[in-house]
ZATI-855265 format. One record per residue (C-alpha): x negated, z negated, y negated; residue in three letters. Coordinates in steps of 0.1 Angstrom, whole numbers, plus 5000, padded with zeros to 4 digits. Layout:
// residues N
<<X, Z, Y>, "ALA"> ...
END
This chain:
// residues 584
<<4840, 5412, 5174>, "MET"> <<4854, 5448, 5165>, "GLU"> <<4854, 5453, 5205>, "GLU"> <<4870, 5419, 5210>, "LEU"> <<4896, 5424, 5183>, "ILE"> <<4902, 5461, 5193>, "TYR"> <<4911, 5449, 5230>, "GLY"> <<4934, 5420, 5219>, "ILE"> <<4958, 5449, 5197>, "LEU"> <<4957, 5471, 5228>, "ASN"> <<4971, 5445, 5253>, "SER"> <<5005, 5429, 5246>, "LYS"> <<4993, 5402, 5269>, "LYS"> <<4963, 5389, 5253>, "LYS"> <<4984, 5394, 5221>, "LYS"> <<5008, 5370, 5233>, "ARG"> <<4981, 5345, 5245>, "LYS"> <<4969, 5344, 5207>, "VAL"> <<5004, 5336, 5197>, "ILE"> <<5013, 5311, 5220>, "LEU"> <<4973, 5293, 5216>, "TYR"> <<4985, 5296, 5179>, "ILE"> <<5020, 5282, 5185>, "VAL"> <<5008, 5256, 5212>, "LEU"> <<4981, 5243, 5189>, "ALA"> <<5006, 5240, 5160>, "PHE"> <<5029, 5218, 5180>, "LEU"> <<5006, 5197, 5194>, "LEU"> <<4986, 5191, 5161>, "SER"> <<5016, 5185, 5144>, "VAL"> <<5031, 5160, 5172>, "MET"> <<5001, 5135, 5165>, "MET"> <<5018, 5120, 5134>, "ILE"> <<5053, 5113, 5149>, "PRO"> <<5038, 5102, 5184>, "THR"> <<5009, 5077, 5159>, "LYS"> <<4980, 5096, 5177>, "ILE"> <<4973, 5102, 5139>, "VAL"> <<4977, 5073, 5116>, "LEU"> <<4993, 5083, 5081>, "ALA"> <<4984, 5059, 5050>, "LYS"> <<4982, 5060, 5013>, "MET"> <<4947, 5054, 5011>, "LEU"> <<4921, 5037, 5037>, "PRO"> <<4907, 5005, 5026>, "GLY"> <<4879, 5001, 5004>, "LYS"> <<4846, 4979, 5006>, "SER"> <<4842, 4962, 4975>, "ALA"> <<4813, 4931, 4965>, "ASN"> <<4848, 4908, 4958>, "THR"> <<4879, 4901, 4967>, "PHE"> <<4907, 4868, 4958>, "SER"> <<4920, 4841, 4977>, "ILE"> <<4952, 4825, 4964>, "TYR"> <<4969, 4792, 4971>, "VAL"> <<5000, 4784, 4967>, "ASP"> <<5015, 4750, 4978>, "THR"> <<5050, 4736, 4977>, "ALA"> <<5065, 4736, 4942>, "THR"> <<5064, 4700, 4938>, "ASN"> <<5024, 4695, 4949>, "SER"> <<5003, 4672, 4926>, "SER"> <<4970, 4693, 4916>, "ILE"> <<4954, 4669, 4939>, "GLU"> <<4970, 4684, 4969>, "GLU"> <<4962, 4715, 4957>, "THR"> <<4926, 4709, 4952>, "SER"> <<4925, 4697, 4987>, "LYS"> <<4932, 4731, 5001>, "VAL"> <<4914, 4746, 4979>, "THR"> <<4884, 4726, 4992>, "SER"> <<4892, 4738, 5025>, "CYS"> <<4887, 4770, 5019>, "VAL"> <<4854, 4768, 5003>, "LEU"> <<4843, 4746, 5034>, "SER"> <<4847, 4773, 5057>, "TYR"> <<4830, 4804, 5031>, "LEU"> <<4802, 4782, 5031>, "LYS"> <<4792, 4790, 5061>, "GLN"> <<4795, 4830, 5059>, "GLU"> <<4760, 4841, 5050>, "SER"> <<4777, 4874, 5030>, "ALA"> <<4792, 4848, 5005>, "VAL"> <<4770, 4850, 4975>, "HIS"> <<4795, 4822, 4955>, "ASN"> <<4829, 4817, 4949>, "ALA"> <<4848, 4799, 4917>, "GLU"> <<4878, 4780, 4919>, "VAL"> <<4906, 4782, 4892>, "TYR"> <<4928, 4751, 4893>, "LEU"> <<4966, 4754, 4880>, "ALA"> <<4958, 4794, 4863>, "GLN"> <<4943, 4822, 4874>, "GLY"> <<4912, 4841, 4874>, "ALA"> <<4903, 4860, 4848>, "PRO"> <<4922, 4895, 4848>, "LEU"> <<4907, 4921, 4868>, "ASP"> <<4919, 4955, 4886>, "TYR"> <<4942, 4937, 4913>, "ALA"> <<4954, 4907, 4889>, "GLY"> <<4969, 4929, 4864>, "LEU"> <<4999, 4935, 4886>, "VAL"> <<4996, 4905, 4909>, "LYS"> <<5007, 4881, 4883>, "GLY"> <<4974, 4863, 4881>, "SER"> <<4978, 4858, 4844>, "ALA"> <<5012, 4841, 4853>, "LEU"> <<4997, 4812, 4871>, "LYS"> <<4997, 4778, 4853>, "ARG"> <<5014, 4755, 4878>, "MET"> <<4999, 4726, 4896>, "LYS"> <<5010, 4740, 4927>, "ASN"> <<4989, 4771, 4924>, "GLN"> <<4955, 4781, 4924>, "ALA"> <<4930, 4814, 4927>, "GLU"> <<4894, 4812, 4944>, "ILE"> <<4872, 4844, 4935>, "VAL"> <<4849, 4850, 4964>, "VAL"> <<4819, 4873, 4953>, "ASN"> <<4799, 4886, 4982>, "LEU"> <<4765, 4902, 4985>, "SER"> <<4762, 4939, 4976>, "ASP"> <<4781, 4958, 5000>, "LYS"> <<4746, 4984, 5010>, "HIS"> <<4729, 4951, 5022>, "SER"> <<4755, 4941, 5045>, "ARG"> <<4765, 4954, 5078>, "ASP"> <<4804, 4941, 5075>, "GLU"> <<4827, 4957, 5052>, "ALA"> <<4847, 4934, 5028>, "SER"> <<4882, 4945, 5045>, "TYR"> <<4870, 4937, 5079>, "LYS"> <<4856, 4904, 5069>, "MET"> <<4890, 4895, 5053>, "VAL"> <<4905, 4907, 5084>, "HIS"> <<4881, 4884, 5105>, "ARG"> <<4883, 4855, 5083>, "ILE"> <<4919, 4852, 5073>, "ARG"> <<4933, 4835, 5103>, "PRO"> <<4907, 4811, 5107>, "LEU"> <<4912, 4798, 5072>, "ILE"> <<4950, 4802, 5075>, "LYS"> <<4950, 4780, 5106>, "LYS"> <<4927, 4755, 5090>, "ARG"> <<4940, 4747, 5057>, "CYS"> <<4977, 4759, 5053>, "GLU"> <<4985, 4725, 5076>, "PRO"> <<4969, 4703, 5046>, "LEU"> <<4999, 4704, 5028>, "VAL"> <<5035, 4711, 5037>, "ASP"> <<5049, 4750, 5026>, "SER"> <<5017, 4759, 5018>, "THR"> <<5005, 4799, 5016>, "THR"> <<4973, 4814, 5013>, "ILE"> <<4968, 4849, 5007>, "LYS"> <<4937, 4875, 5007>, "PHE"> <<4938, 4894, 4977>, "ILE"> <<4914, 4929, 4978>, "GLU"> <<4907, 4952, 4953>, "MET"> <<4926, 4987, 4960>, "PRO"> <<4913, 5018, 4963>, "SER"> <<4940, 5034, 4946>, "GLY"> <<4968, 5023, 4921>, "PRO"> <<4970, 4988, 4922>, "PRO"> <<5008, 4973, 4935>, "THR"> <<5024, 4936, 4935>, "PHE"> <<5018, 4936, 4971>, "ALA"> <<5014, 4964, 5000>, "THR"> <<5048, 4957, 5017>, "VAL"> <<5073, 4940, 4991>, "VAL"> <<5113, 4938, 4994>, "VAL"> <<5136, 4931, 4960>, "ASN"> <<5166, 4912, 4973>, "LEU"> <<5193, 4917, 4945>, "PHE"> <<5226, 4896, 4942>, "GLY"> <<5243, 4873, 4925>, "LYS"> <<5247, 4845, 4949>, "GLU"> <<5212, 4824, 4946>, "SER"> <<5223, 4802, 4976>, "ALA"> <<5227, 4835, 4999>, "LEU"> <<5197, 4851, 4985>, "MET"> <<5174, 4826, 4992>, "ARG"> <<5191, 4820, 5033>, "GLU"> <<5186, 4858, 5039>, "THR"> <<5152, 4861, 5019>, "ALA"> <<5140, 4836, 5047>, "GLU"> <<5155, 4855, 5074>, "ARG"> <<5136, 4885, 5058>, "ILE"> <<5102, 4866, 5062>, "ALA"> <<5107, 4857, 5098>, "LYS"> <<5111, 4892, 5105>, "VAL"> <<5079, 4900, 5087>, "PHE"> <<5062, 4874, 5104>, "ALA"> <<5076, 4888, 5140>, "GLU"> <<5060, 4921, 5129>, "THR"> <<5027, 4930, 5144>, "GLU"> <<5002, 4940, 5113>, "GLY"> <<5018, 4919, 5085>, "LEU"> <<5004, 4888, 5072>, "VAL"> <<5003, 4870, 5040>, "ASP"> <<5039, 4866, 5043>, "ILE"> <<5053, 4849, 5010>, "ASP"> <<5089, 4846, 4991>, "ILE"> <<5084, 4846, 4957>, "MET"> <<5106, 4817, 4947>, "GLN"> <<5105, 4779, 4939>, "ASP"> <<5109, 4754, 4966>, "ASP"> <<5140, 4730, 4963>, "ILE"> <<5133, 4697, 4964>, "TYR"> <<5149, 4666, 4951>, "PRO"> <<5131, 4648, 4919>, "TYR"> <<5139, 4614, 4906>, "TYR"> <<5153, 4611, 4873>, "GLU"> <<5150, 4575, 4852>, "ILE"> <<5183, 4570, 4829>, "VAL"> <<5183, 4540, 4805>, "PRO"> <<5216, 4520, 4812>, "ASP"> <<5222, 4515, 4770>, "LYS"> <<5250, 4484, 4782>, "GLU"> <<5220, 4466, 4800>, "LYS"> <<5194, 4478, 4774>, "VAL"> <<5219, 4461, 4749>, "ILE"> <<5226, 4433, 4771>, "ARG"> <<5189, 4423, 4775>, "SER"> <<5181, 4425, 4737>, "GLY"> <<5156, 4457, 4740>, "LEU"> <<5165, 4489, 4726>, "SER"> <<5166, 4523, 4743>, "VAL"> <<5136, 4536, 4722>, "GLU"> <<5116, 4505, 4735>, "GLN"> <<5127, 4515, 4770>, "VAL"> <<5115, 4555, 4768>, "ASN"> <<5085, 4549, 4753>, "ASN"> <<5071, 4520, 4780>, "ILE"> <<5081, 4550, 4806>, "LEU"> <<5064, 4574, 4783>, "TYR"> <<5032, 4557, 4781>, "ILE"> <<5032, 4543, 4817>, "ALA"> <<5034, 4578, 4833>, "PHE"> <<5025, 4604, 4806>, "GLU"> <<5008, 4588, 4781>, "GLY"> <<5008, 4587, 4741>, "MET"> <<4989, 4584, 4713>, "ILE"> <<4996, 4546, 4701>, "VAL"> <<4973, 4545, 4669>, "ALA"> <<4940, 4560, 4654>, "VAL"> <<4908, 4546, 4645>, "LYS"> <<4890, 4555, 4615>, "ASN"> <<4852, 4561, 4618>, "SER"> <<4825, 4564, 4591>, "LYS"> <<4808, 4593, 4610>, "ILE"> <<4838, 4610, 4619>, "GLN"> <<4862, 4632, 4590>, "GLN"> <<4893, 4627, 4609>, "ASP"> <<4910, 4599, 4627>, "GLN"> <<4904, 4595, 4665>, "ILE"> <<4931, 4593, 4682>, "PRO"> <<4939, 4562, 4707>, "ILE"> <<4954, 4578, 4737>, "PHE"> <<4970, 4553, 4766>, "VAL"> <<4983, 4559, 4798>, "ARG"> <<4975, 4540, 4832>, "LEU"> <<4950, 4548, 4852>, "ASP"> <<4954, 4574, 4884>, "ASP"> <<4956, 4545, 4909>, "ALA"> <<4987, 4531, 4890>, "SER"> <<5008, 4560, 4884>, "ARG"> <<5005, 4567, 4921>, "LEU"> <<5043, 4557, 4937>, "ILE"> <<5044, 4551, 4974>, "HIS"> <<5065, 4555, 4990>, "PRO"> <<5078, 4584, 4972>, "ASN"> <<5114, 4578, 4973>, "SER"> <<5138, 4557, 4950>, "ARG"> <<5128, 4523, 4965>, "ASP"> <<5092, 4532, 4957>, "GLY"> <<5100, 4540, 4920>, "ILE"> <<5118, 4505, 4915>, "TYR"> <<5087, 4490, 4930>, "PHE"> <<5068, 4506, 4903>, "LYS"> <<5091, 4499, 4875>, "LEU"> <<5096, 4462, 4884>, "SER"> <<5059, 4458, 4876>, "ARG"> <<5065, 4471, 4842>, "LEU"> <<5079, 4450, 4815>, "LYS"> <<5091, 4445, 4778>, "LEU"> <<5091, 4413, 4756>, "LEU"> <<5128, 4411, 4739>, "ASN"> <<5136, 4388, 4709>, "PRO"> <<5142, 4360, 4729>, "MET"> <<5104, 4360, 4742>, "GLY"> <<5121, 4366, 4778>, "MET"> <<5099, 4392, 4799>, "MET"> <<5122, 4420, 4811>, "ILE"> <<5117, 4440, 4845>, "PRO"> <<5121, 4478, 4832>, "ILE"> <<5143, 4487, 4870>, "LYS"> <<5168, 4460, 4855>, "GLU"> <<5180, 4484, 4824>, "VAL"> <<5175, 4516, 4840>, "VAL"> <<5192, 4538, 4869>, "ASN"> <<5173, 4561, 4888>, "VAL"> <<5190, 4590, 4900>, "LYS"> <<5180, 4613, 4928>, "GLU"> <<5190, 4655, 4919>, "ILE"> <<5179, 4684, 4935>, "PRO"> <<5156, 4707, 4911>, "SER"> <<5165, 4737, 4893>, "SER"> <<5141, 4768, 4909>, "PRO"> <<5129, 4794, 4884>, "THR"> <<5155, 4823, 4881>, "ILE"> <<5139, 4862, 4886>, "PHE"> <<5153, 4885, 4869>, "ARG"> <<5144, 4925, 4873>, "LYS"> <<5166, 4955, 4857>, "ASN"> <<5194, 4926, 4842>, "LEU"> <<5198, 4915, 4879>, "GLN"> <<5191, 4886, 4900>, "ASN"> <<5165, 4888, 4926>, "PHE"> <<5144, 4873, 4955>, "VAL"> <<5105, 4892, 4959>, "SER"> <<5095, 4888, 4996>, "ILE"> <<5059, 4902, 5005>, "THR"> <<5033, 4909, 5027>, "ALA"> <<5002, 4924, 5031>, "GLU"> <<4990, 4951, 5058>, "CYS"> <<4961, 4940, 5080>, "ASP"> <<4937, 4968, 5089>, "LEU"> <<4969, 4991, 5095>, "VAL"> <<4993, 5017, 5076>, "SER"> <<5021, 5000, 5057>, "GLN"> <<5045, 5029, 5072>, "VAL"> <<5047, 5017, 5106>, "TYR"> <<5050, 4979, 5098>, "PRO"> <<5079, 4983, 5076>, "LEU"> <<5097, 5013, 5098>, "MET"> <<5095, 4987, 5123>, "GLU"> <<5106, 4955, 5105>, "ALA"> <<5133, 4976, 5088>, "ARG"> <<5149, 4986, 5121>, "ASP"> <<5147, 4944, 5129>, "LYS"> <<5163, 4940, 5100>, "LEU"> <<5191, 4963, 5103>, "ILE"> <<5198, 4949, 5141>, "GLU"> <<5196, 4911, 5126>, "LYS"> <<5219, 4913, 5099>, "LEU"> <<5241, 4935, 5112>, "SER"> <<5258, 4901, 5129>, "ASN"> <<5264, 4886, 5095>, "ASP"> <<5264, 4918, 5073>, "PHE"> <<5278, 4953, 5066>, "ASN"> <<5244, 4971, 5068>, "VAL"> <<5242, 5005, 5049>, "THR"> <<5218, 5029, 5036>, "LYS"> <<5215, 5037, 5001>, "VAL"> <<5224, 5072, 4991>, "ASP"> <<5204, 5087, 4965>, "GLY"> <<5169, 5100, 4956>, "MET"> <<5142, 5100, 4986>, "SER"> <<5122, 5071, 4966>, "THR"> <<5151, 5049, 4977>, "TYR"> <<5158, 5061, 5014>, "MET"> <<5152, 5031, 5031>, "PHE"> <<5168, 5009, 5010>, "ASP"> <<5201, 4993, 5020>, "LEU"> <<5234, 4977, 5005>, "ASN"> <<5244, 4945, 5022>, "LEU"> <<5279, 4932, 5021>, "VAL"> <<5287, 4899, 5039>, "GLU"> <<5314, 4899, 5061>, "LYS"> <<5331, 4864, 5054>, "LYS"> <<5327, 4861, 5015>, "THR"> <<5327, 4901, 5004>, "GLY"> <<5294, 4893, 4983>, "ASN"> <<5270, 4923, 4980>, "LYS"> <<5233, 4923, 4979>, "MET"> <<5210, 4954, 4975>, "LEU"> <<5173, 4951, 5000>, "LEU"> <<5154, 4977, 4977>, "ARG"> <<5114, 4985, 4992>, "TRP"> <<5089, 4986, 4969>, "ASP"> <<5051, 4979, 4966>, "GLY"> <<5024, 5004, 4980>, "GLU"> <<5056, 5018, 5005>, "MET"> <<5072, 5031, 4968>, "LYS"> <<5037, 5045, 4958>, "VAL"> <<5034, 5061, 4992>, "SER"> <<5066, 5079, 4990>, "LEU"> <<5064, 5088, 4955>, "ASP"> <<5027, 5105, 4961>, "THR"> <<5037, 5122, 4992>, "PHE"> <<5068, 5135, 4972>, "ARG"> <<5051, 5144, 4947>, "ASP"> <<5019, 5164, 4970>, "LEU"> <<5052, 5180, 4991>, "GLY"> <<5063, 5195, 4958>, "GLY"> <<5032, 5205, 4944>, "ALA"> <<5028, 5224, 4984>, "PHE"> <<5060, 5238, 4979>, "ILE"> <<5054, 5251, 4943>, "ALA"> <<5022, 5267, 4955>, "ALA"> <<5040, 5283, 4986>, "LEU"> <<5066, 5296, 4964>, "VAL"> <<5040, 5314, 4937>, "LEU"> <<5014, 5327, 4961>, "MET"> <<5045, 5342, 4981>, "PHE"> <<5057, 5357, 4948>, "LEU"> <<5024, 5368, 4939>, "LEU"> <<5019, 5383, 4971>, "MET"> <<5049, 5400, 4970>, "VAL"> <<5044, 5420, 4937>, "MET"> <<5011, 5429, 4949>, "TYR"> <<5020, 5445, 4982>, "TYR"> <<5056, 5451, 4978>, "LYS"> <<5063, 5438, 5014>, "SER"> <<5080, 5408, 5023>, "PHE"> <<5064, 5408, 5058>, "ALA"> <<5029, 5408, 5044>, "LEU"> <<5033, 5378, 5020>, "SER"> <<5051, 5361, 5047>, "GLY"> <<5018, 5366, 5073>, "ILE"> <<4993, 5356, 5044>, "ILE"> <<5015, 5325, 5036>, "LEU"> <<5016, 5319, 5073>, "LEU"> <<4980, 5319, 5079>, "ALA"> <<4977, 5296, 5050>, "SER"> <<4998, 5268, 5065>, "PHE"> <<4985, 5269, 5099>, "LEU"> <<4950, 5253, 5082>, "SER"> <<4974, 5223, 5089>, "ILE"> <<4958, 5226, 5125>, "ILE"> <<4923, 5214, 5119>, "GLY"> <<4932, 5188, 5089>, "VAL"> <<4952, 5169, 5118>, "ILE"> <<4932, 5178, 5146>, "VAL"> <<4901, 5168, 5125>, "GLY"> <<4916, 5131, 5114>, "HIS"> <<4923, 5126, 5153>, "PHE"> <<4885, 5135, 5162>, "ILE"> <<4874, 5118, 5132>, "THR"> <<4891, 5088, 5142>, "ASP"> <<4881, 5087, 5177>, "MET"> <<4844, 5083, 5165>, "ILE"> <<4857, 5054, 5137>, "SER"> <<4871, 5035, 5168>, "LEU"> <<4835, 5039, 5189>, "LEU"> <<4813, 5030, 5162>, "PHE"> <<4832, 5011, 5135>, "ALA"> <<4862, 4997, 5150>, "ASP"> <<4885, 5008, 5123>, "ILE"> <<4912, 5038, 5120>, "ASN"> <<4904, 5070, 5100>, "PHE"> <<4940, 5075, 5082>, "PHE"> <<4954, 5105, 5071>, "LEU"> <<4957, 5102, 5032>, "THR"> <<4971, 5111, 5000>, "ALA"> <<4936, 5128, 4998>, "THR"> <<4937, 5146, 5028>, "SER"> <<4972, 5162, 5018>, "LEU"> <<4953, 5173, 4985>, "ILE"> <<4925, 5186, 5006>, "GLY"> <<4953, 5207, 5027>, "PHE"> <<4968, 5221, 4993>, "ILE"> <<4933, 5231, 4981>, "SER"> <<4931, 5251, 5015>, "LEU"> <<4961, 5273, 5008>, "MET"> <<4940, 5296, 4982>, "GLY"> <<4911, 5296, 5007>, "ILE"> <<4929, 5309, 5037>, "SER"> <<4952, 5331, 5014>, "ALA"> <<4920, 5352, 5004>, "ARG"> <<4905, 5357, 5039>, "SER"> <<4934, 5374, 5050>, "SER"> <<4940, 5396, 5019>, "LEU"> <<4905, 5406, 5021>, "LEU"> <<4911, 5417, 5061>, "LEU"> <<4947, 5436, 5048>, "ILE"> <<4933, 5457, 5021>, "ASP"> <<4902, 5463, 5039>, "PHE"> <<4925, 5474, 5064>, "SER"> <<4946, 5496, 5043>, "LYS"> <<4913, 5511, 5029>, "ALA"> <<4906, 5525, 5058>, "LEU"> <<4938, 5537, 5071>, "ILE"> <<4943, 5556, 5039>, "GLU"> <<4907, 5573, 5048>, "LYS"> <<4925, 5586, 5078>, "GLY"> <<4912, 5557, 5105>, "VAL"> <<4936, 5550, 5135>, "GLU"> <<4956, 5516, 5128>, "LYS"> <<4944, 5493, 5149>, "ARG"> <<4910, 5508, 5148>, "ARG"> <<4912, 5502, 5111>, "ALA"> <<4923, 5462, 5115>, "ILE"> <<4894, 5458, 5143>, "ALA"> <<4869, 5471, 5121>, "ILE"> <<4882, 5452, 5089>, "SER"> <<4881, 5419, 5111>, "THR"> <<4844, 5424, 5124>, "SER"> <<4829, 5438, 5090>, "THR"> <<4847, 5407, 5072>, "ARG"> <<4840, 5380, 5098>, "ALA"> <<4806, 5373, 5085>, "LYS"> <<4815, 5367, 5045>, "PRO"> <<4847, 5345, 5063>, "ILE"> <<4823, 5323, 5082>, "LEU"> <<4799, 5319, 5053>, "MET"> <<4824, 5311, 5032>, "THR"> <<4839, 5285, 5056>, "ALA"> <<4800, 5272, 5060>, "VAL"> <<4796, 5266, 5023>, "ALA"> <<4828, 5247, 5026>, "ILE"> <<4819, 5223, 5053>, "ILE"> <<4786, 5219, 5039>, "LEU"> <<4797, 5210, 5008>, "GLY"> <<4823, 5188, 5021>, "SER"> <<4801, 5168, 5044>, "LEU"> <<4794, 5143, 5015>, "LEU"> <<4827, 5137, 5008>, "LEU"> <<4837, 5129, 5043>, "SER"> <<4815, 5099, 5042>, "THR"> <<4835, 5081, 5012>, "ASP"> <<4861, 5054, 5019>, "PRO"> <<4888, 5071, 4996>, "ILE"> <<4879, 5109, 4994>, "PHE"> <<4870, 5108, 5032>, "GLY"> <<4903, 5122, 5040>, "GLY"> <<4899, 5152, 5014>, "LEU"> <<4860, 5159, 5033>, "GLY"> <<4878, 5160, 5067>, "ILE"> <<4905, 5182, 5058>, "ALA"> <<4888, 5207, 5042>, "LEU"> <<4859, 5211, 5070>, "ILE"> <<4884, 5209, 5097>, "PHE"> <<4913, 5226, 5080>, "GLY"> <<4883, 5257, 5071>, "SER"> <<4875, 5259, 5109>, "ILE"> <<4912, 5265, 5117>, "ALA"> <<4919, 5288, 5087>, "SER"> <<4889, 5307, 5099>, "THR"> <<4897, 5312, 5137>, "ALA"> <<4936, 5319, 5124>, "VAL"> <<4921, 5346, 5099>, "SER"> <<4901, 5362, 5123>, "LEU"> <<4923, 5360, 5157>, "PHE"> <<4961, 5358, 5148>, "LEU"> <<4964, 5375, 5115>, "VAL"> <<4952, 5409, 5130>, "PRO"> <<4976, 5403, 5158>, "VAL"> <<5006, 5398, 5131>, "LEU"> <<4995, 5427, 5112>, "ILE"> <<4997, 5449, 5142>, "ASP"> <<5028, 5439, 5155>, "ASP"> <<5048, 5433, 5120>, "THR"> <<5043, 5460, 5098>, "VAL"> <<5025, 5493, 5096>, "ALA"> <<4998, 5500, 5072>, "ILE"> <<5001, 5536, 5068>, "CYS"> <<4986, 5557, 5043>, "PRO"> <<5001, 5566, 5012>, "GLU"> <<5033, 5590, 5018>, "GLY"> <<5040, 5575, 5052>, "ARG"> <<5071, 5553, 5063>, "ASP"> <<5062, 5521, 5063>, "HIS"> <<5079, 5511, 5099>, "LYS"> <<5062, 5492, 5125>, "PRO"> <<5041, 5517, 5149>, "HIS"> <<5048, 5547, 5133>, "GLU"> <<5011, 5553, 5119>, "CYS"> <<4994, 5566, 5150>, "GLU"> <<4968, 5592, 5150>, "GLY"> <<4939, 5592, 5130>, "GLY"> <<4902, 5590, 5132>, "ILE"> <<4895, 5573, 5169>, "GLU"> <<4859, 5562, 5183>, "GLY"> <<4838, 5534, 5167>, "HIS"> <<4836, 5536, 5132>, "ILE"> <<4806, 5528, 5107>, "ASP"> <<4824, 5517, 5072>, "PRO"> <<4794, 5533, 5053>, "GLU"> <<4802, 5567, 5067>, "LYS"> <<4832, 5571, 5057>, "ILE"> <<4824, 5554, 5018>, "GLY"> <<4836, 5521, 5024>, "LEU"> 
END
């Protein structure tokens, strides 16, 4: 090892090759991220023992129609051997779980809403992970069950491996004109549907549908000898039902209410139109004081009016949410593709500009309609925002760590050059981190047919490597300085220190690798383990080969009292030196 390093240091050609190889390795590894060879994601999928299915039919759907869809879903789930049992919650959400806390499960209380909780067999006893199962059955269930009722949306909700969000990809559209927001939201949802990797697209707003209002005609009611109260009561009793009397019982402490209503079959209106309502009302009659039976349809008017959708507000502004989930892919790439498509398609009708401000909102867009000048704000939210915030915070932590390390090295060595070498060597461990994720991704695709992503835990592992990498460079520099002060020629001193410290550096790397092997198999902290394993390998190579070259070419390490300029520390003891013989 000593002779190898000494030979490199004495040959300009070999030194250039070392630097060239490291630079090429760095450029090639970094280019793997923008070229999508290595994919980035906040956190990978997590195999769990349960997942939920949200069913939303049209806003004016009955509970029978919603039940029809849930029954279809259940009939398919029964065919899956891994499904242990399932619970259906009609017109309500399931008891709150980790995901339901932020996905609005507790707010489900309409007839067109339902939640199905699917419990699987233990993940250790089945071959298929829960997220792969969802990936497989999602298109089959949606194809079979969504057409049963118009405007039905079926969404699969998995247990998040990290911070739960409302959805993986969320667009919040803020504005004042509800009709324009509704139209634009539908266009955004259409773009999402055309983007590969995005599934479960949904617009969080009520459907607008016609409904019929039965209004008593007071003049006709009076002429018929009836009262408005009579008309209202018979209508309410027929379709909603009400308590008309009570019954006393010796065995019951309280009075027993008698509830009257038409049965389910009689309450159905067919066809669902104004004529159908008039036909149904013609069979309801009231007796006036003269003994005549007056059909209800003769004393009421039926008006068709549009429904009033729920208005959603956030930060004191009206908004509409468009949500989507990612199907075994990172949310970054579909989002970027969808954003480019949105800018292209909306530019025909809107002046689209990017929002100036913090990095958290760098993907947001300002929309100004060309015809009317109406303004809207398109703001991205969901897991993408959490990812941006996390990577921003980790990037800030990384820069802070670099600055603090650099200041500490400058205080210790009184040299900016030496401090820069130590930081550079530490930073280049990124080569191993990225290449390690590429290798692991290839293995994962080969055996499990899933991608292995560069995640937030991977960046945590990279930041952790900074201190370990810096320690190896510090040992080499300090050992070299000690040898030079004993009179050893500079290049020989660097070669001796490198060969002497190679064993403890390698032992440290091996210890880190062995300690990180268990982490690498974890679905969440696998990125941390891979970063530590392959980052340690790259850090060791950089410390043993690049750092000696940079020390020799960049700065001179001279004995006390000598000028600290490159290539001025010549002379000293030549030949092979045994550190023990010179008291080290």
